[in-house]
Biotite code that builds the C-alpha atoms (Angstrom):
import biotite.structure as struc

atoms = struc.array([
    struc.Atom([180.562, 85.765, 111.319], chain_id="A", res_id=1, res_name="MET", atom_name="CA", element="C"),
    struc.Atom([181.211, 86.754, 108.249], chain_id="A", res_id=2, res_name="LYS", atom_name="CA", element="C"),
    struc.Atom([178.631, 86.099, 105.515], chain_id="A", res_id=3, res_name="THR", atom_name="CA", element="C"),
    struc.Atom([179.198, 85.773, 102.139], chain_id="A", res_id=4, res_name="THR", atom_name="CA", element="C"),
    struc.Atom([176.965, 87.185, 99.069], chain_id="A", res_id=5, res_name="PRO", atom_name="CA", element="C"),
    struc.Atom([175.243, 83.593, 98.688], chain_id="A", res_id=6, res_name="GLU", atom_name="CA", element="C"),
    struc.Atom([175.393, 82.295, 101.930], chain_id="A", res_id=7, res_name="LYS", atom_name="CA", element="C"),
    struc.Atom([173.564, 85.707, 102.789], chain_id="A", res_id=8, res_name="TYR", atom_name="CA", element="C"),
    struc.Atom([170.759, 84.911, 99.567], chain_id="A", res_id=9, res_name="LYS", atom_name="CA", element="C"),
    struc.Atom([169.985, 81.740, 100.129], chain_id="A", res_id=10, res_name="SER", atom_name="CA", element="C"),
    struc.Atom([169.496, 82.695, 104.050], chain_id="A", res_id=11, res_name="MET", atom_name="CA", element="C"),
    struc.Atom([167.512, 85.055, 102.563], chain_id="A", res_id=12, res_name="VAL", atom_name="CA", element="C"),
    struc.Atom([165.198, 82.683, 100.491], chain_id="A", res_id=13, res_name="GLU", atom_name="CA", element="C"),
    struc.Atom([164.578, 79.841, 102.836], chain_id="A", res_id=14, res_name="GLN", atom_name="CA", element="C"),
    struc.Atom([163.216, 82.970, 105.524], chain_id="A", res_id=15, res_name="ALA", atom_name="CA", element="C"),
    struc.Atom([161.403, 83.877, 102.741], chain_id="A", res_id=16, res_name="SER", atom_name="CA", element="C"),
    struc.Atom([159.685, 81.416, 100.358], chain_id="A", res_id=17, res_name="PRO", atom_name="CA", element="C"),
    struc.Atom([158.044, 82.440, 97.219], chain_id="A", res_id=18, res_name="ASN", atom_name="CA", element="C"),
    struc.Atom([153.808, 83.176, 97.661], chain_id="A", res_id=19, res_name="SER", atom_name="CA", element="C"),
    struc.Atom([151.566, 81.917, 95.790], chain_id="A", res_id=20, res_name="PRO", atom_name="CA", element="C"),
    struc.Atom([151.378, 84.692, 93.285], chain_id="A", res_id=21, res_name="LEU", atom_name="CA", element="C"),
    struc.Atom([148.027, 83.731, 90.863], chain_id="A", res_id=22, res_name="LEU", atom_name="CA", element="C"),
    struc.Atom([146.452, 82.640, 94.578], chain_id="A", res_id=23, res_name="LYS", atom_name="CA", element="C"),
    struc.Atom([146.844, 85.959, 95.747], chain_id="A", res_id=24, res_name="ASN", atom_name="CA", element="C"),
    struc.Atom([146.008, 88.033, 93.428], chain_id="A", res_id=25, res_name="MET", atom_name="CA", element="C"),
    struc.Atom([142.547, 86.060, 92.575], chain_id="A", res_id=26, res_name="LEU", atom_name="CA", element="C"),
    struc.Atom([141.775, 86.900, 96.348], chain_id="A", res_id=27, res_name="LYS", atom_name="CA", element="C"),
    struc.Atom([142.963, 90.573, 96.053], chain_id="A", res_id=28, res_name="ALA", atom_name="CA", element="C"),
    struc.Atom([141.000, 90.722, 92.946], chain_id="A", res_id=29, res_name="PHE", atom_name="CA", element="C"),
    struc.Atom([137.782, 89.313, 94.872], chain_id="A", res_id=30, res_name="ALA", atom_name="CA", element="C"),
    struc.Atom([138.512, 91.336, 97.922], chain_id="A", res_id=31, res_name="PHE", atom_name="CA", element="C"),
    struc.Atom([138.718, 94.763, 95.924], chain_id="A", res_id=32, res_name="GLY", atom_name="CA", element="C"),
    struc.Atom([135.581, 93.953, 93.093], chain_id="A", res_id=33, res_name="GLY", atom_name="CA", element="C"),
    struc.Atom([133.706, 93.392, 96.944], chain_id="A", res_id=34, res_name="ALA", atom_name="CA", element="C"),
    struc.Atom([134.363, 96.685, 98.249], chain_id="A", res_id=35, res_name="ILE", atom_name="CA", element="C"),
    struc.Atom([133.185, 98.036, 94.774], chain_id="A", res_id=36, res_name="CYS", atom_name="CA", element="C"),
    struc.Atom([129.813, 96.495, 94.811], chain_id="A", res_id=37, res_name="VAL", atom_name="CA", element="C"),
    struc.Atom([129.653, 97.331, 98.395], chain_id="A", res_id=38, res_name="LEU", atom_name="CA", element="C"),
    struc.Atom([129.790, 100.806, 97.179], chain_id="A", res_id=39, res_name="GLY", atom_name="CA", element="C"),
    struc.Atom([127.829, 100.202, 94.566], chain_id="A", res_id=40, res_name="GLU", atom_name="CA", element="C"),
    struc.Atom([125.347, 98.460, 96.555], chain_id="A", res_id=41, res_name="LEU", atom_name="CA", element="C"),
    struc.Atom([125.626, 101.851, 98.928], chain_id="A", res_id=42, res_name="LEU", atom_name="CA", element="C"),
    struc.Atom([124.981, 104.314, 95.796], chain_id="A", res_id=43, res_name="ALA", atom_name="CA", element="C"),
    struc.Atom([121.920, 102.886, 95.438], chain_id="A", res_id=44, res_name="MET", atom_name="CA", element="C"),
    struc.Atom([120.219, 102.792, 98.836], chain_id="A", res_id=45, res_name="LEU", atom_name="CA", element="C"),
    struc.Atom([121.542, 106.462, 98.880], chain_id="A", res_id=46, res_name="TYR", atom_name="CA", element="C"),
    struc.Atom([119.853, 107.174, 95.697], chain_id="A", res_id=47, res_name="GLY", atom_name="CA", element="C"),
    struc.Atom([116.745, 105.172, 96.883], chain_id="A", res_id=48, res_name="ARG", atom_name="CA", element="C"),
    struc.Atom([116.724, 106.816, 99.612], chain_id="A", res_id=49, res_name="LEU", atom_name="CA", element="C"),
    struc.Atom([116.519, 110.409, 97.856], chain_id="A", res_id=50, res_name="GLY", atom_name="CA", element="C"),
    struc.Atom([119.840, 111.484, 98.238], chain_id="A", res_id=51, res_name="ALA", atom_name="CA", element="C"),
    struc.Atom([120.626, 113.324, 94.295], chain_id="A", res_id=52, res_name="GLY", atom_name="CA", element="C"),
    struc.Atom([124.020, 112.304, 92.717], chain_id="A", res_id=53, res_name="GLU", atom_name="CA", element="C"),
    struc.Atom([125.890, 115.174, 94.210], chain_id="A", res_id=54, res_name="GLU", atom_name="CA", element="C"),
    struc.Atom([124.915, 114.205, 97.703], chain_id="A", res_id=55, res_name="LEU", atom_name="CA", element="C"),
    struc.Atom([125.627, 110.056, 96.407], chain_id="A", res_id=56, res_name="VAL", atom_name="CA", element="C"),
    struc.Atom([129.280, 111.211, 95.341], chain_id="A", res_id=57, res_name="ARG", atom_name="CA", element="C"),
    struc.Atom([129.871, 112.109, 99.120], chain_id="A", res_id=58, res_name="SER", atom_name="CA", element="C"),
    struc.Atom([127.962, 109.689, 101.156], chain_id="A", res_id=59, res_name="LEU", atom_name="CA", element="C"),
    struc.Atom([129.817, 106.791, 99.923], chain_id="A", res_id=60, res_name="VAL", atom_name="CA", element="C"),
    struc.Atom([133.520, 107.081, 99.612], chain_id="A", res_id=61, res_name="PRO", atom_name="CA", element="C"),
    struc.Atom([132.144, 108.951, 103.514], chain_id="A", res_id=62, res_name="ILE", atom_name="CA", element="C"),
    struc.Atom([130.641, 105.481, 104.789], chain_id="A", res_id=63, res_name="THR", atom_name="CA", element="C"),
    struc.Atom([133.459, 103.143, 103.118], chain_id="A", res_id=64, res_name="LEU", atom_name="CA", element="C"),
    struc.Atom([136.085, 105.099, 104.931], chain_id="A", res_id=65, res_name="ILE", atom_name="CA", element="C"),
    struc.Atom([133.610, 105.670, 108.375], chain_id="A", res_id=66, res_name="ALA", atom_name="CA", element="C"),
    struc.Atom([133.291, 101.293, 108.352], chain_id="A", res_id=67, res_name="ILE", atom_name="CA", element="C"),
    struc.Atom([136.694, 100.335, 107.379], chain_id="A", res_id=68, res_name="THR", atom_name="CA", element="C"),
    struc.Atom([137.697, 102.799, 110.491], chain_id="A", res_id=69, res_name="ALA", atom_name="CA", element="C"),
    struc.Atom([135.394, 100.971, 112.701], chain_id="A", res_id=70, res_name="VAL", atom_name="CA", element="C"),
    struc.Atom([136.987, 97.566, 111.487], chain_id="A", res_id=71, res_name="LEU", atom_name="CA", element="C"),
    struc.Atom([140.311, 99.182, 112.179], chain_id="A", res_id=72, res_name="THR", atom_name="CA", element="C"),
    struc.Atom([139.568, 100.033, 115.075], chain_id="A", res_id=73, res_name="ALA", atom_name="CA", element="C"),
    struc.Atom([137.980, 96.717, 116.129], chain_id="A", res_id=74, res_name="SER", atom_name="CA", element="C"),
    struc.Atom([141.267, 94.584, 115.073], chain_id="A", res_id=75, res_name="GLY", atom_name="CA", element="C"),
    struc.Atom([138.841, 93.289, 112.312], chain_id="A", res_id=76, res_name="VAL", atom_name="CA", element="C"),
    struc.Atom([140.183, 94.865, 108.980], chain_id="A", res_id=77, res_name="PHE", atom_name="CA", element="C"),
    struc.Atom([143.900, 93.816, 109.385], chain_id="A", res_id=78, res_name="ASP", atom_name="CA", element="C"),
    struc.Atom([142.320, 89.883, 109.835], chain_id="A", res_id=79, res_name="LYS", atom_name="CA", element="C"),
    struc.Atom([139.986, 90.635, 106.588], chain_id="A", res_id=80, res_name="ILE", atom_name="CA", element="C"),
    struc.Atom([143.450, 92.205, 104.840], chain_id="A", res_id=81, res_name="ALA", atom_name="CA", element="C"),
    struc.Atom([145.685, 89.596, 105.683], chain_id="A", res_id=82, res_name="ARG", atom_name="CA", element="C"),
    struc.Atom([143.679, 87.840, 103.145], chain_id="A", res_id=83, res_name="HIS", atom_name="CA", element="C"),
    struc.Atom([142.880, 89.947, 100.348], chain_id="A", res_id=84, res_name="ALA", atom_name="CA", element="C"),
    struc.Atom([146.233, 91.954, 99.952], chain_id="A", res_id=85, res_name="GLY", atom_name="CA", element="C"),
    struc.Atom([145.842, 94.320, 97.468], chain_id="A", res_id=86, res_name="ALA", atom_name="CA", element="C"),
    struc.Atom([142.977, 94.147, 96.818], chain_id="A", res_id=87, res_name="GLY", atom_name="CA", element="C"),
    struc.Atom([142.088, 96.198, 100.385], chain_id="A", res_id=88, res_name="THR", atom_name="CA", element="C"),
    struc.Atom([144.726, 98.598, 99.884], chain_id="A", res_id=89, res_name="ILE", atom_name="CA", element="C"),
    struc.Atom([144.684, 99.913, 97.123], chain_id="A", res_id=90, res_name="VAL", atom_name="CA", element="C"),
    struc.Atom([140.899, 101.812, 97.217], chain_id="A", res_id=91, res_name="PRO", atom_name="CA", element="C"),
    struc.Atom([139.979, 104.334, 99.395], chain_id="A", res_id=92, res_name="ILE", atom_name="CA", element="C"),
    struc.Atom([139.780, 101.707, 102.586], chain_id="A", res_id=93, res_name="THR", atom_name="CA", element="C"),
    struc.Atom([143.180, 101.359, 102.566], chain_id="A", res_id=94, res_name="GLY", atom_name="CA", element="C"),
    struc.Atom([143.322, 104.884, 102.560], chain_id="A", res_id=95, res_name="PHE", atom_name="CA", element="C"),
    struc.Atom([141.295, 104.973, 105.618], chain_id="A", res_id=96, res_name="ALA", atom_name="CA", element="C"),
    struc.Atom([143.310, 102.196, 107.425], chain_id="A", res_id=97, res_name="ASN", atom_name="CA", element="C"),
    struc.Atom([146.196, 103.497, 107.072], chain_id="A", res_id=98, res_name="ALA", atom_name="CA", element="C"),
    struc.Atom([145.599, 106.818, 109.173], chain_id="A", res_id=99, res_name="VAL", atom_name="CA", element="C"),
    struc.Atom([143.381, 105.226, 111.545], chain_id="A", res_id=100, res_name="VAL", atom_name="CA", element="C"),
    struc.Atom([146.318, 102.334, 112.461], chain_id="A", res_id=101, res_name="SER", atom_name="CA", element="C"),
    struc.Atom([148.725, 104.676, 113.903], chain_id="A", res_id=102, res_name="PRO", atom_name="CA", element="C"),
    struc.Atom([146.502, 106.757, 115.659], chain_id="A", res_id=103, res_name="ALA", atom_name="CA", element="C"),
    struc.Atom([145.638, 103.145, 117.240], chain_id="A", res_id=104, res_name="MET", atom_name="CA", element="C"),
    struc.Atom([149.210, 102.174, 118.005], chain_id="A", res_id=105, res_name="GLU", atom_name="CA", element="C"),
    struc.Atom([150.407, 105.726, 119.531], chain_id="A", res_id=106, res_name="PHE", atom_name="CA", element="C"),
    struc.Atom([147.178, 106.151, 121.795], chain_id="A", res_id=107, res_name="GLN", atom_name="CA", element="C"),
    struc.Atom([148.661, 105.574, 124.631], chain_id="A", res_id=108, res_name="SER", atom_name="CA", element="C"),
    struc.Atom([151.018, 108.465, 124.444], chain_id="A", res_id=109, res_name="GLU", atom_name="CA", element="C"),
    struc.Atom([148.139, 111.031, 124.750], chain_id="A", res_id=110, res_name="GLY", atom_name="CA", element="C"),
    struc.Atom([146.062, 112.701, 121.965], chain_id="A", res_id=111, res_name="ARG", atom_name="CA", element="C"),
    struc.Atom([148.197, 115.333, 121.169], chain_id="A", res_id=112, res_name="ILE", atom_name="CA", element="C"),
    struc.Atom([151.574, 113.464, 121.253], chain_id="A", res_id=113, res_name="LEU", atom_name="CA", element="C"),
    struc.Atom([150.544, 110.359, 120.359], chain_id="A", res_id=114, res_name="GLY", atom_name="CA", element="C"),
    struc.Atom([147.693, 110.317, 118.421], chain_id="A", res_id=115, res_name="THR", atom_name="CA", element="C"),
    struc.Atom([147.989, 113.953, 116.708], chain_id="A", res_id=116, res_name="GLY", atom_name="CA", element="C"),
    struc.Atom([151.286, 113.564, 115.935], chain_id="A", res_id=117, res_name="ALA", atom_name="CA", element="C"),
    struc.Atom([150.943, 110.027, 114.683], chain_id="A", res_id=118, res_name="ASN", atom_name="CA", element="C"),
    struc.Atom([148.115, 109.918, 112.736], chain_id="A", res_id=119, res_name="ILE", atom_name="CA", element="C"),
    struc.Atom([149.214, 110.669, 109.119], chain_id="A", res_id=120, res_name="PHE", atom_name="CA", element="C"),
    struc.Atom([152.313, 109.133, 109.522], chain_id="A", res_id=121, res_name="LYS", atom_name="CA", element="C"),
    struc.Atom([151.644, 106.672, 106.900], chain_id="A", res_id=122, res_name="LEU", atom_name="CA", element="C"),
    struc.Atom([149.232, 108.677, 105.175], chain_id="A", res_id=123, res_name="ALA", atom_name="CA", element="C"),
    struc.Atom([150.913, 111.857, 104.789], chain_id="A", res_id=124, res_name="GLY", atom_name="CA", element="C"),
    struc.Atom([153.408, 110.606, 102.433], chain_id="A", res_id=125, res_name="PRO", atom_name="CA", element="C"),
    struc.Atom([150.326, 109.771, 100.591], chain_id="A", res_id=126, res_name="VAL", atom_name="CA", element="C"),
    struc.Atom([148.905, 113.084, 100.674], chain_id="A", res_id=127, res_name="LEU", atom_name="CA", element="C"),
    struc.Atom([152.238, 115.169, 100.080], chain_id="A", res_id=128, res_name="ILE", atom_name="CA", element="C"),
    struc.Atom([153.241, 112.847, 96.816], chain_id="A", res_id=129, res_name="TYR", atom_name="CA", element="C"),
    struc.Atom([149.409, 112.707, 95.632], chain_id="A", res_id=130, res_name="GLY", atom_name="CA", element="C"),
    struc.Atom([148.918, 116.147, 95.907], chain_id="A", res_id=131, res_name="GLY", atom_name="CA", element="C"),
    struc.Atom([152.352, 116.851, 93.855], chain_id="A", res_id=132, res_name="GLY", atom_name="CA", element="C"),
    struc.Atom([151.886, 114.539, 91.529], chain_id="A", res_id=133, res_name="ALA", atom_name="CA", element="C"),
    struc.Atom([148.338, 115.855, 90.895], chain_id="A", res_id=134, res_name="ALA", atom_name="CA", element="C"),
    struc.Atom([149.773, 119.443, 90.373], chain_id="A", res_id=135, res_name="ALA", atom_name="CA", element="C"),
    struc.Atom([152.652, 117.885, 88.033], chain_id="A", res_id=136, res_name="LEU", atom_name="CA", element="C"),
    struc.Atom([150.051, 116.113, 85.799], chain_id="A", res_id=137, res_name="TYR", atom_name="CA", element="C"),
    struc.Atom([147.639, 119.265, 86.276], chain_id="A", res_id=138, res_name="GLY", atom_name="CA", element="C"),
    struc.Atom([150.622, 121.616, 84.855], chain_id="A", res_id=139, res_name="LEU", atom_name="CA", element="C"),
    struc.Atom([151.325, 118.794, 82.019], chain_id="A", res_id=140, res_name="ILE", atom_name="CA", element="C"),
    struc.Atom([148.004, 118.419, 80.809], chain_id="A", res_id=141, res_name="TYR", atom_name="CA", element="C"),
    struc.Atom([147.059, 122.290, 81.198], chain_id="A", res_id=142, res_name="TRP", atom_name="CA", element="C"),
    struc.Atom([150.553, 123.300, 78.653], chain_id="A", res_id=143, res_name="LEU", atom_name="CA", element="C"),
    struc.Atom([149.589, 120.566, 76.140], chain_id="A", res_id=144, res_name="PHE", atom_name="CA", element="C"),
    struc.Atom([146.073, 121.415, 76.337], chain_id="A", res_id=145, res_name="THR", atom_name="CA", element="C"),
    struc.Atom([146.829, 125.373, 75.490], chain_id="A", res_id=146, res_name="ARG", atom_name="CA", element="C"),
])
């Protein structure tokens, strides 16, 4: 069966209807904002418990990463992400999910060849390109501020 480009385009449009863009953006904004509010509440809590500013700056992301890892491992994070969209992907929680998901998926293959070999499958490119971009931007900044 030969498919023409027009027929293929029609099939694609039929199989994947347009998303409710405004609704999705509002949900992402609300969920992403809620994650940020949680971070601020954690910072206030740690501050009241006597942690210094430097320690609070470390504890908040660590706590958010730990919460995300537990929610991902228990299957709850994926359900939240289905509704929240980019609201869960953009903050640090998205990175934690990108590390834990492959680890959970490949754990049946063993700790070394399963979890160890696949844990950074999604997060690896983020680390490599993020670090490379940071180095490039740092070099450009350094050159222009000399």
